[in-house]
C-alpha positions in Angstrom: 8.2 -29.5 69.8 8.8 -28.3 66.2 10.3 -24.9 65.3 9.9 -23.1 62.0 13.5 -23.9 61.1 12.9 -27.6 61.9 9.8 -27.9 59.7 11.6 -26.1 56.8 14.6 -28.4 57.1 12.4 -31.5 57.1 10.5 -30.2 54.1 13.7 -29.6 52.2 15.0 -33.1 53.0 11.7 -34.7 51.9 11.7 -32.8 48.6 15.3 -33.9 48.0 14.5 -37.5 48.7 11.5 -37.4 46.4 13.7 -35.9 43.7 16.1 -38.7 44.2 13.4 -41.3 43.8 12.8 -42.2 47.4 9.2 -42.7 48.5 8.5 -40.7 51.7 7.3 -42.6 54.7 5.7 -39.6 56.4 2.2 -38.3 55.6 1.6 -36.1 52.5 1.1 -33.0 54.7 3.3 -30.0 55.6 5.4 -30.8 58.7 3.6 -28.2 60.8 0.4 -30.2 60.1 2.0 -33.5 61.0 3.2 -31.8 64.2 -0.4 -30.6 64.9 -2.1 -33.8 64.1 0.4 -36.0 66.0 0.0 -33.9 69.2 -3.8 -34.1 68.8 -3.7 -37.9 68.6 -1.3 -38.3 71.5 -3.5 -36.1 73.7 -6.9 -37.4 72.7 -6.0 -41.1 72.6 -9.0 -42.4 70.6 -9.6 -46.2 70.6 -11.9 -46.5 67.5 -11.1 -44.3 64.6 -12.8 -43.7 61.2 -11.0 -42.2 58.2 -12.7 -41.1 55.0 -9.9 -41.2 52.4 -7.4 -44.0 52.9 -3.6 -43.4 52.7 -0.2 -44.7 53.3 0.1 -42.3 56.3 -2.2 -44.3 58.4 0.5 -46.5 60.0 2.6 -43.4 60.7 -0.1 -42.0 62.9 -1.2 -45.3 64.4 2.1 -45.6 66.2 1.1 -42.6 68.4 -2.1 -44.2 69.5 -2.8 -46.8 72.3 -2.0 -50.4 71.3 -5.7 -51.4 71.4 -6.7 -48.6 69.0 -8.3 -49.8 65.8 -8.4 -47.6 62.6 -11.1 -48.1 60.0 -10.4 -46.5 56.6 -12.9 -46.0 53.7 -11.5 -45.5 50.2 -13.4 -44.9 47.0 -10.7 -45.3 44.3 -10.1 -49.0 43.5 -6.6 -48.5 42.1 -5.4 -46.5 45.1 -7.1 -49.0 47.4 -5.1 -51.9 45.9 -1.9 -49.9 46.4 -2.5 -49.2 50.1 -3.9 -52.7 50.7 -0.7 -54.3 49.5 1.5 -51.9 51.5 -0.4 -51.6 54.8 0.0 -54.7 56.9 -1.5 -54.4 60.4 -4.4 -56.1 62.2 -5.3 -52.8 63.7 -6.0 -51.1 60.4 -9.2 -52.1 58.6 -9.5 -51.0 54.9 -12.8 -50.8 53.0 -13.4 -50.1 49.4 -16.6 -48.2 48.4 -16.1 -47.8 44.6 -18.1 -44.6 43.9 -17.5 -41.4 42.1 -17.3 -38.1 43.8 -20.8 -36.5 44.0 -21.2 -33.8 46.6 -24.7 -33.1 45.4 -25.9 -36.5 46.5 -27.9 -36.5 49.7 -25.7 -37.3 52.7 -28.1 -39.8 54.1 -28.1 -41.9 50.9 -24.4 -41.4 50.1 -23.1 -45.0 50.1 -19.5 -43.8 50.6 -20.4 -41.8 53.7 -22.9 -44.3 55.1 -20.5 -47.3 54.9 -19.6 -46.3 58.4 -22.8 -48.0 59.6 -21.4 -51.4 58.4 -18.3 -50.8 60.6 -20.2 -50.4 63.8 -21.4 -46.8 63.3 -20.0 -45.3 66.5 -16.4 -43.9 66.7 -14.3 -41.9 69.1 -12.6 -40.1 66.2 -13.5 -39.3 62.6 -11.0 -37.9 60.1 -12.5 -36.5 56.9 -9.8 -36.4 54.1 -11.4 -38.0 51.1 -14.3 -37.3 48.7 -17.8 -36.0 49.4 -16.4 -34.1 52.5 -19.5 -31.9 53.0 -21.6 -35.1 53.3 -19.0 -36.7 55.6 -19.1 -33.7 57.9 -22.9 -33.5 57.9 -23.2 -37.2 58.9 -20.3 -37.2 61.4 -22.5 -36.3 64.4 -24.5 -39.5 63.8 -21.4 -41.7 63.8 -19.5 -40.1 66.7 -19.8 -41.4 70.3 -20.5 -39.0 73.1 -17.3 -37.0 73.6 -16.2 -37.9 70.1 -14.1 -35.7 67.8 -14.4 -34.8 64.1 -11.2 -33.6 62.3 -11.4 -32.2 58.7 -8.2 -31.8 56.7 -7.8 -29.2 54.0 -10.1 -26.8 56.0 -8.6 -23.9 54.1 -11.4 -24.7 51.6 -14.1 -22.3 52.7 -16.9 -24.4 51.3 -16.5 -26.8 54.3 -16.9 -24.1 56.9 -20.7 -23.8 57.0 -20.9 -27.6 57.5 -18.3 -27.5 60.3 -20.0 -24.7 62.1 -23.2 -26.7 62.6 -21.4 -28.4 65.5 -21.6 -26.8 68.9 -17.9 -26.6 69.4 -15.5 -26.0 66.5 -12.1 -24.5 65.6 -10.7 -23.9 62.2 -7.0 -23.2 61.8 -5.9 -21.9 58.3 -2.7 -20.8 56.7 -1.7 -19.1 53.4 -3.1 -21.8 51.1 -6.5 -21.6 49.6 -7.2 -25.1 48.1 -5.3 -27.4 50.5 -4.1 -27.6 54.0 -5.6 -26.4 57.3 -7.5 -28.3 60.0 -10.9 -28.1 61.6 -11.9 -29.7 64.9 -15.5 -30.1 65.8 -17.6 -31.8 68.5 -21.1 -31.3 70.0 -20.0 -32.2 73.6 -16.2 -32.1 73.8 -14.1 -29.2 75.0 -11.5 -28.4 72.3 -9.3 -26.1 74.4 -6.8 -28.7 75.7 -6.5 -31.0 72.7 -3.4 -29.2 71.3 -1.3 -26.2 72.4 -3.3 -23.7 70.3 -0.9 -20.8 71.1 2.2 -22.6 70.0 0.6 -23.9 66.8 -0.8 -20.4 66.0 2.6 -18.8 66.4 4.1 -21.4 64.1 1.4 -21.2 61.4 1.3 -17.4 61.5 5.1 -17.2 61.0 5.0 -19.8 58.2 2.2 -17.8 56.4 4.1 -14.6 56.7 7.2 -16.1 55.2 5.3 -17.7 52.4 3.4 -14.5 51.5 6.7 -12.6 51.4 8.8 -15.0 49.4 6.0 -15.8 46.9 5.3 -12.0 46.5 1.6 -12.6 47.2 1.4 -9.2 48.9 2.4 -7.6 45.5 0.0 -9.6 43.4 -3.0 -9.0 45.7 -3.2 -12.7 46.5 -2.1 -12.5 50.2 -3.9 -15.0 52.5 -2.9 -14.8 56.2 -3.0 -17.2 59.1 -6.5 -17.4 60.7 -7.9 -19.2 63.7 -11.7 -19.2 64.0 -13.6 -20.7 66.9 -17.2 -21.1 68.1 
């Protein structure tokens, strides 16, 4: 169970290692987000996962899932795909390249990046949206989720995703002080979201972190203050 002091300490150590030239092995998220997402995976225990936006963090999270869980990752950038393909070695992780440019104006049902999920079986317990064309990915997620499946959207601080997320029957959006990155949304049409994480604990942690950031970055003086927020259906 992470405390505010612990996540700040971890963040400082990671920055120092990066400055010294060490490549971090943990996901490129704030540690409070890693804490949130790890708890979610441990509690939900999905067996077949789909990730839009491949990354080196996938093996990190896979270790918290059942041994028979398989993770399917779709990436659009060929150079980045070659990097992660060479570094990720696991028969439980399945990488796909769909080499397309970002185009959120494209119709979701004809978006080859989004619809590549059909070639992977089309039905998943868990879908993580963390790549390009996120609005389209969110809109099509209900089609690719099994009954009782869960959609997670990273960087849900971006308000342009919210109307798409709120099309689901059940949803929660947890936001912090950032505007263009960070934050999570959980959504499902038939899954109770109440017990997937300890919402009270994470809310206290995120609220405190937002207050500290707003104070030390003088956002309250510049009129740029953005506070913690938890919305739900």
